[in-house]
RODO-2510 file (C-alpha; in nm, 4 decimals, decimal comma):
residues 311
     n   res          X          Y          Z
     1     x     9,5318    18,7404    15,8081
     2     x     9,7842    18,9251    15,6174
     3     x    10,0193    18,6238    15,6222
     4     x     9,7423    18,4495    15,4517
     5     x     9,6467    18,7239    15,1913
     6     x    10,0568    18,7602    15,0891
     7     x    10,1034    18,3923    15,0412
     8     x     9,7892    18,3987    14,8103
     9     x     9,8949    18,6953    14,6343
    10     x    10,2445    18,5197    14,6003
    11     x    10,0749    18,2096    14,4640
    12     x     9,8668    18,4379    14,2262
    13     x    10,2144    18,5827    14,0681
    14     x    10,3724    18,2437    14,0421
    15     x    10,0722    18,1057    13,8467
    16     x    10,0801    18,4479    13,6496
    17     x    10,4438    18,3467    13,5588
    18     x    10,3805    18,0006    13,4451
    19     x    10,0929    18,1029    13,2297
    20     x    10,3289    18,3799    13,0706
    21     x    10,5535    18,1099    12,9731
    22     x    10,3132    17,8717    12,8453
    23     x    10,1330    18,1293    12,6246
    24     x    10,4446    18,1390    12,4159
    25     x    10,3123    17,8065    12,3018
    26     x     9,9651    17,8630    12,2069
    27     x     9,7192    18,1052    12,0777
    28     x     9,7037    18,1074    11,7036
    29     x     9,5236    17,8769    11,4614
    30     x     9,6707    17,5384    11,4122
    31     x     9,6689    17,3925    11,0721
    32     x     9,8395    17,1091    11,1674
    33     x     9,5330    16,9552    11,3645
    34     x     9,3147    17,0649    11,0802
    35     x     9,5374    16,8670    10,8128
    36     x     9,5849    16,5600    11,0523
    37     x     9,2181    16,5250    11,0829
    38     x     9,1784    16,5612    10,7239
    39     x     9,4328    16,3048    10,6217
    40     x     9,3135    16,0385    10,8819
    41     x     8,9633    16,0943    10,7670
    42     x     9,0441    16,0457    10,4090
    43     x     9,2324    15,7282    10,5274
    44     x     8,9656    15,6037    10,7118
    45     x     8,7109    15,6390    10,4424
    46     x     8,9270    15,4751    10,1941
    47     x     8,9466    15,1653    10,4104
    48     x     8,5820    15,1729    10,4242
    49     x     8,5240    15,1957    10,0291
    50     x     8,8091    14,9410     9,9667
    51     x     8,6657    14,6953    10,2326
    52     x     8,3098    14,7282    10,0818
    53     x     8,3762    14,6557     9,7471
    54     x     8,6104    14,3866     9,7953
    55     x     8,9211    14,5330     9,7056
    56     x     9,0531    14,4479    10,0564
    57     x     8,9612    14,1642    10,2954
    58     x     8,7215    14,2813    10,5737
    59     x     8,9715    14,1606    10,8364
    60     x     9,2479    14,3475    10,6910
    61     x     8,9978    14,6632    10,6935
    62     x     8,9222    14,5776    11,0437
    63     x     9,2926    14,5952    11,1428
    64     x     9,3492    14,9245    10,9747
    65     x     9,0374    15,1070    11,0776
    66     x     9,1050    15,0133    11,4216
    67     x     9,4360    15,1739    11,4033
    68     x     9,3069    15,4583    11,2268
    69     x     9,0024    15,5244    11,4490
    70     x     9,2846    15,5580    11,7510
    71     x     9,3982    15,8779    11,5463
    72     x     9,0650    16,0750    11,5750
    73     x     9,0662    16,1320    11,9436
    74     x     9,3369    16,3936    11,9248
    75     x     9,1836    16,6338    11,6726
    76     x     8,8496    16,5859    11,9232
    77     x     9,0220    16,6392    12,2434
    78     x     9,2068    16,9567    12,0911
    79     x     8,8355    17,0874    11,9853
    80     x     8,7241    17,0005    12,3452
    81     x     8,9953    17,2674    12,4597
    82     x     8,9133    17,5080    12,1789
    83     x     9,2829    17,4687    12,0849
    84     x     9,2502    17,4300    11,7132
    85     x     9,1327    17,7862    11,6119
    86     x     9,2874    17,9355    11,9485
    87     x     9,1759    18,2777    11,9952
    88     x     9,0035    18,3147    11,6670
    89     x     8,6298    18,3061    11,7690
    90     x     8,4608    18,3380    11,4314
    91     x     8,5818    17,9952    11,3401
    92     x     8,4753    17,8266    11,6388
    93     x     8,1752    17,6396    11,4786
    94     x     8,4478    17,4989    11,2299
    95     x     8,6537    17,3597    11,5152
    96     x     8,3051    17,2386    11,6843
    97     x     8,2470    17,0864    11,3440
    98     x     8,5637    16,8603    11,3333
    99     x     8,5071    16,7463    11,6866
   100     x     8,1565    16,6376    11,5942
   101     x     8,3053    16,4427    11,2788
   102     x     8,5353    16,2734    11,4853
   103     x     8,2463    16,1199    11,6797
   104     x     8,1799    15,9087    11,3861
   105     x     8,4792    15,6779    11,3830
   106     x     8,5247    15,7203    11,7585
   107     x     8,1598    15,6212    11,8468
   108     x     8,2042    15,8859    12,1140
   109     x     7,9684    16,2017    12,1444
   110     x     8,1737    16,5094    12,1148
   111     x     7,8663    16,7214    12,3026
   112     x     7,8922    16,4753    12,5833
   113     x     8,2670    16,4177    12,6019
   114     x     8,3482    16,8058    12,6491
   115     x     8,1437    16,8493    13,0062
   116     x     8,2802    16,4927    13,0987
   117     x     8,6562    16,6020    13,0247
   118     x     8,5973    16,9528    13,1819
   119     x     8,5071    16,7470    13,4989
   120     x     8,8260    16,5308    13,4538
   121     x     9,0222    16,8342    13,4412
   122     x     8,8552    16,9940    13,7441
   123     x     8,8450    16,7018    13,9655
   124     x     9,1532    16,4751    13,8413
   125     x     9,2089    16,1803    14,0765
   126     x     8,9004    16,2802    14,2918
   127     x     8,7530    15,9145    14,3398
   128     x     8,3951    16,0669    14,3425
   129     x     8,4105    16,3193    14,0885
   130     x     8,6566    16,2376    13,8219
   131     x     8,4795    16,0444    13,5472
   132     x     8,8440    15,8863    13,4530
   133     x     8,9332    15,7648    13,7938
   134     x     8,7800    15,4312    13,7453
   135     x     9,0814    15,3178    13,5754
   136     x     9,2842    15,3687    13,8871
   137     x     9,4739    15,0518    13,9771
   138     x     9,7318    14,8093    13,8380
   139     x     9,8428    14,7647    13,4692
   140     x     9,6861    14,3828    13,4739
   141     x     9,3827    14,5305    13,6062
   142     x     9,3164    14,7613    13,3242
   143     x     9,2138    14,4996    13,0453
   144     x     8,9162    14,4201    13,2682
   145     x     8,8296    14,7435    13,3321
   146     x     8,8741    14,8318    12,9544
   147     x     8,6372    14,5515    12,8740
   148     x     8,3530    14,6848    13,1556
   149     x     8,3600    15,0497    12,9917
   150     x     8,3291    14,9327    12,6237
   151     x     8,0373    14,7220    12,7427
   152     x     7,8937    15,0095    12,9236
   153     x     7,9035    15,2172    12,5846
   154     x     7,7779    14,9100    12,3706
   155     x     7,4743    14,8291    12,5895
   156     x     7,4348    15,2052    12,7365
   157     x     7,0454    15,1942    12,7441
   158     x     7,0691    14,8695    12,9671
   159     x     7,3106    15,0556    13,2335
   160     x     7,1326    15,3668    13,2142
   161     x     6,7788    15,2793    13,2370
   162     x     6,8163    14,9802    13,4746
   163     x     7,0414    15,0790    13,7632
   164     x     7,0239    14,7382    13,8775
   165     x     7,2372    14,6038    13,5705
   166     x     7,5124    14,8108    13,7189
   167     x     7,6063    14,5471    13,9785
   168     x     7,7856    14,3405    13,7342
   169     x     8,0298    14,6480    13,6857
   170     x     8,3540    14,7174    13,8853
   171     x     8,2884    14,9203    14,1823
   172     x     8,4679    15,2088    14,0868
   173     x     8,3058    15,2104    13,7586
   174     x     7,9645    15,2185    13,9158
   175     x     8,0649    15,5024    14,1124
   176     x     8,1804    15,6999    13,8212
   177     x     7,8148    15,6277    13,6353
   178     x     7,6529    15,7366    13,9721
   179     x     7,8386    16,0610    13,9922
   180     x     7,8147    16,1427    13,6277
   181     x     7,6833    16,4273    13,4359
   182     x     7,3276    16,5753    13,4493
   183     x     6,9886    16,4319    13,3083
   184     x     7,0476    16,6498    12,9804
   185     x     7,4158    16,4887    12,9230
   186     x     7,2326    16,1380    12,9958
   187     x     6,9856    16,1978    12,6989
   188     x     7,2171    16,3520    12,4854
   189     x     7,4516    16,0312    12,5467
   190     x     7,1363    15,7861    12,4938
   191     x     7,0264    15,9628    12,1687
   192     x     7,4046    15,9393    12,0289
   193     x     7,3762    15,5570    12,1111
   194     x     7,0361    15,5085    11,9370
   195     x     7,1438    15,6943    11,6013
   196     x     7,4525    15,5004    11,6090
   197     x     7,2823    15,1719    11,6389
   198     x     7,0015    15,2732    11,3959
   199     x     7,2851    15,3326    11,1142
   200     x     7,4238    14,9875    11,2070
   201     x     7,0745    14,8185    11,1683
   202     x     6,9904    15,0071    10,8479
   203     x     7,3205    14,8721    10,7237
   204     x     7,2388    14,5442    10,7856
   205     x     6,8912    14,5614    10,6510
   206     x     7,0593    14,7093    10,3094
   207     x     7,2944    14,4169    10,2884
   208     x     7,6176    14,6231    10,4397
   209     x     7,5990    14,4968    10,7775
   210     x     7,9467    14,2926    10,8038
   211     x     8,1209    14,6066    10,6380
   212     x     7,9717    14,8455    10,8611
   213     x     8,0399    14,6318    11,1580
   214     x     8,3889    14,5209    11,0823
   215     x     8,4990    14,8552    10,9208
   216     x     8,3358    15,1169    11,1554
   217     x     8,1364    14,9591    11,4728
   218     x     8,4030    14,7136    11,6194
   219     x     8,7089    14,9314    11,5272
   220     x     8,5596    15,2187    11,7082
   221     x     8,4862    14,9930    12,0121
   222     x     8,8656    14,8375    11,9975
   223     x     9,0060    15,1588    11,9972
   224     x     8,8395    15,2845    12,3135
   225     x     9,0829    15,0336    12,4948
   226     x     9,3785    15,2103    12,3628
   227     x     9,2462    15,5369    12,4646
   228     x     9,1768    15,4321    12,8158
   229     x     9,5228    15,3260    12,8473
   230     x     9,7069    15,6302    12,6730
   231     x     9,4728    15,9201    12,8184
   232     x     9,3240    15,7727    13,1691
   233     x     9,5657    15,5453    13,2911
   234     x     9,8985    15,5972    13,1846
   235     x     9,9346    16,0031    13,2232
   236     x     9,7956    15,9783    13,6012
   237     x     9,9061    15,6456    13,7469
   238     x     9,9301    15,5688    14,0210
   239     x     9,6399    15,8390    14,0475
   240     x     9,6647    15,8682    14,4127
   241     x     9,7288    16,2541    14,4615
   242     x     9,5498    16,5753    14,3767
   243     x     9,6750    16,9039    14,3191
   244     x     9,8046    17,1121    14,0449
   245     x    10,1651    16,9652    14,0619
   246     x    10,0967    16,6176    14,1849
   247     x     9,7691    16,4591    13,9833
   248     x     9,9592    16,3975    13,6595
   249     x    10,3038    16,2942    13,5236
   250     x    10,5576    16,3212    13,2708
   251     x    10,6687    15,9742    13,1947
   252     x    10,8576    15,9107    12,8742
   253     x    10,9629    15,5867    12,7179
   254     x    11,1238    15,4720    12,3883
   255     x    10,8641    15,5575    12,1331
   256     x    10,6170    15,7164    12,3740
   257     x    10,6467    16,0549    12,1602
   258     x    10,4765    15,8725    11,8627
   259     x    10,2240    15,6440    12,0333
   260     x    10,1013    15,8934    12,3100
   261     x    10,1148    16,1962    12,0975
   262     x    10,2771    16,4483    12,3205
   263     x    10,0779    16,3256    12,6371
   264     x    10,3694    16,1714    12,7673
   265     x    10,4094    16,5067    12,8992
   266     x    10,0397    16,4932    13,0150
   267     x    10,1184    16,7122    13,3415
   268     x    10,1553    17,0090    13,0946
   269     x     9,8322    16,9624    12,9554
   270     x     9,6792    16,9553    13,2940
   271     x     9,8554    17,2604    13,3877
   272     x     9,8221    17,4290    13,0438
   273     x     9,5415    17,2953    12,8631
   274     x     9,5358    17,5505    12,5687
   275     x     9,8821    17,4168    12,4587
   276     x     9,8431    17,1846    12,1641
   277     x     9,9677    16,8336    12,2051
   278     x    10,2658    16,8467    11,9956
   279     x    10,4100    17,1462    12,1728
   280     x    10,3660    17,0097    12,5204
   281     x    10,7384    16,8368    12,4975
   282     x    10,8847    17,1618    12,4044
   283     x    10,7162    17,3503    12,6992
   284     x    10,8482    17,0954    12,9506
   285     x    11,1912    17,1277    12,8138
   286     x    11,1429    17,5193    12,9147
   287     x    11,0117    17,4714    13,2410
   288     x    11,1309    17,1055    13,3590
   289     x    11,3653    17,1890    13,6279
   290     x    11,1187    17,4309    13,7942
   291     x    10,8246    17,1843    13,7680
   292     x    11,0086    16,9213    13,9258
   293     x    11,0875    17,1427    14,1915
   294     x    10,7578    17,1959    14,2530
   295     x    10,6635    16,8588    14,2596
   296     x    10,5699    16,7515    13,9227
   297     x    10,6657    16,3646    13,8575
   298     x    10,9292    16,3392    13,5837
   299     x    10,9970    15,9573    13,4871
   300     x    11,1800    15,7649    13,2370
   301     x    11,4059    15,9618    12,9716
   302     x    11,1967    16,2957    13,0357
   303     x    11,3964    16,6061    13,0811
   304     x    11,4866    16,6247    13,4365
   305     x    11,3623    16,2925    13,5233
   306     x    11,3951    16,1651    13,8504
   307     x    11,3529    15,7764    13,8328
   308     x    11,2275    15,5203    13,5823
   309     x    10,8548    15,5096    13,4514
   310     x    10,6309    15,3654    13,7037
   311     x    10,4159    15,0838    13,5769
***
C-alpha cells in the first residue's frame, strides 16, 4: 500500500512540475485572439456584401468564404477553453460572445460544441465515448466520413428524430451519435439547426437565397471537412492509444504551422489546454526531450522527432 501511495505522490509531483512549466505560456488576456476574430469577421462580412451586390461573382465569394470560414474555429476553440481572457473572470461574457458569433460562419453551435469538446478531451481515443473518434482510420477513408458528418449536420432532425435513418451512416459514426450528450444538448442542437435553416428559408423568400446559400451556408458546410481533417484526424492519427502521453502527437511538416495553426503540436494542447494555440510550438521546444522520453510521439520536422509523419 505504501508503495502505491508513493507512486501516486510521485506522479502528482511530476504533473505539478509539468503544469508549472506550461503556466509560463498562458494566463492573461490574449488580444491576438480578439484581433484574429475581428479581422476575419470583417473579411467574411465584406465578401458577403460584395457578392450580394454583384461586385464579385458568387462563385468567387463561395471560394473566399469557404477559406475564411475555416478561420473561425480557432477563436471558437479558444473560447471553449476560456483562453481568450485567461484568468480574468469579469470578461467571460465577451469570450462567450466571440464563441457564439463564430457559430454563424461555422454553422456550429458554440453551446453544444463546448460539452462535446470537453468529452473529447476527457475520453480521447475511447471508441465509445470520444465524439471525434469516428474519424479513426486511414486517410483515404476520411473523405467518406467527412461527407457523412456533413450530411448529419445538414439533415440533423432526420437523424436525431428517426433512429432508423442512422443505418446509412458508418458504424463508428452511429456509435458516436448513440453515445452523444444528454437530451438538453440534443434539443439545443436541433434548435440551432432550426434557426439556421429558418434564416436560409427567409433569405430565399426575400430574394437573397443564392447569396445566402453560396456565401454562407455552403462555405460553412465545406469548412467542416477541413476541420475534421486538421482537428479530429491528423492530430490523433492513428488514434489507437489512450493516456496522457500517448493519445495525441506532435507532427510537423512544411507549412503545417500555417495550415494547422499550432495544432501540429496538438499533444501540448491536450496536456495543457489553457495554452493558446500560437504558443504550443514554443512550449514544445521547452519540454520536447522530456515528453518524448515519457512516450509522446514527435514526428516529421518537430523538435526531438523520432521519425517521419505517420499518414
